[in-house]
N, C-alpha and C positions, 0 to 999 in steps of 0.2 A: 774406697779409692776410685778415682776416675782419671782418665787421661784427657788432656786437652792440648791444643797446639801451643808450642813455646811462644812466649811473649818477651819482648825486649827487656822488660823489668825483671824477668826471671834470672837474668845474667848476674845481677848483684848477689842473689842468694847462692847461686852456683859457685861463684868466686869465693864466697865465705866458707863454703863447704870444703874447699881445697886448702888445707892448712899447712902443708909442707911441700917442698919441691918433689919429694918422692911420690906423694899423693897426686901431684900434677901429672907426672909421667905415667903413673898407673892408670889414670883416668884418660889421658889424651895421647899417650905414646909420644910421638915427636911432632904433633900437630901445632904446638905452641912454642915450646922451648923458651918460655919466659915465666919466671916466678917472681913476685906474685902475679897471678892472672887478673886482668881487669875486665870490666863489663865490655869495654870497647874492643878488647881482644876477641871476646866471644862473638860480638856483633860483626867484627871484621872477618872472622872465619865463616860465620853462618850466611851472611848476606849474599855473597856471590854464589854459594851453593844452592840457596833457596831459589835463585833465578832460573836454575836449570830444571826445576821440577822433579829432581831425582833425589832430593834430600828433605827429610821430614823430622824436624826437632820436636820432641814430645815432652810435656811436663806432667808429672803425676801430682794430683792434689787430693787431700783428705776430704772427708764429708763436710768440713767447714770451709773448704776452699783454700786451705793452707798448702803451699807448695812443699812437697816432701821428697820429690825425686825428679830425675831428668834422664833422658837418653835420646839418641837419634836413630833414625832408620834411614838407610840410604842404599841406592844401587851402587855397588862397589866398582862396576865397570860400565862405561858409557854405552858399549855396544852389546850389552847383555841384560835382559830383563828377567832372567831365570832365578836370580839370587838377590835377596835383600840382606843387608848387614846391619846389626845393632852395634852401636858404639856410644862412647861418652856416657856410659851407664853410671849414675851416681845417686846416692840417697843421702839425705841430711844425716850427718854423722851422729846426731843425738838419737836417731831412729834405727841405726844399723843393728843387725842381729835380731830384729823383731818381726821378720817376715815381710817387711814392706818391699824390699827388692824383689823377692819372689813374686809377690802380687803384681807389682809394676810390670815385671817381665811377662807374667801370664797374660795380663791385659794387652801388652804389646804384641805378643804372639797371636792372640785372638784378633787384634786389630789387623795385623798383616793377613791372616788367613781369611778374614771377612772382606778385606778391601783390595787385595792384590792376588794375582795368580803367579806364584813363584814355586819353583821346585825345592828351593832350599832357603833357610834362614841361617846366617852364620854370624860369628863374632870372634874376637880374639881377647884373650886374657893372659896377663903375665903370670908366670909360674910363681912369682913371689906374692901373688894376691890370692892366697888359698881360700879365703872366705868367699870371694867373688866366684872363683871356679866352682866351689861347692854349690853356690846359689844357682849358677847356670846349669849345672848337672841336675839339680833338683827340679828344674822346669823342663828338662828333656834334651838339653844340648849334650852332644857327645864329642869327645876329642877326635879330631881327624888329622891333625898335623902339628908338628912342633918346628919352630924356626928361631934362629938367633936374631935379635933385634938390637941394633946399635943405637944408643941414645947418649946425649951429653953426659949423663951420670953413670954410664957403664953399659955393658952388654947384658940384656935380659933375655930369657927364653919366653917366647910367645907361644901359647897353646891356642891353636885354632880349633873352634868347636862349631858344630852344625846340627841342624835338625831338618826334617822334611817340612816343606812349606804348605803342601796341599793336603 
């Protein structure tokens, strides 16, 4: 597996991987609030953030160049360079449970540690996404906070997780 910069054509695959409204919210929290998600929705979300230079969408590909996963790395606060946040973490549903998510995250963590100077890497995962939480724990993330998150389909508990960046 390798990581490369997200390309516009990746959006079509990502949209197909989000099969239900619940999956949309597990993946994006309240960033889209529209199901089904379209390629244009992703592009409209990513483009303005890319211009700021604090948002880095990443695509995972297998050894044959086939897209198998996606996530973003971003600075969560404009005035703070000490933390990077992973988000929009998704793997092709046909490949879930086979270690691809762990490998993608390990490569993402290595990428951050090799290319950025941050004290912390963090992410959020909903309590109702047990497999994702276990995946994050397996690569070194530890729970640091819980908070209620109000979304159009109900109130979910978000588990904030973090690890050292340096």
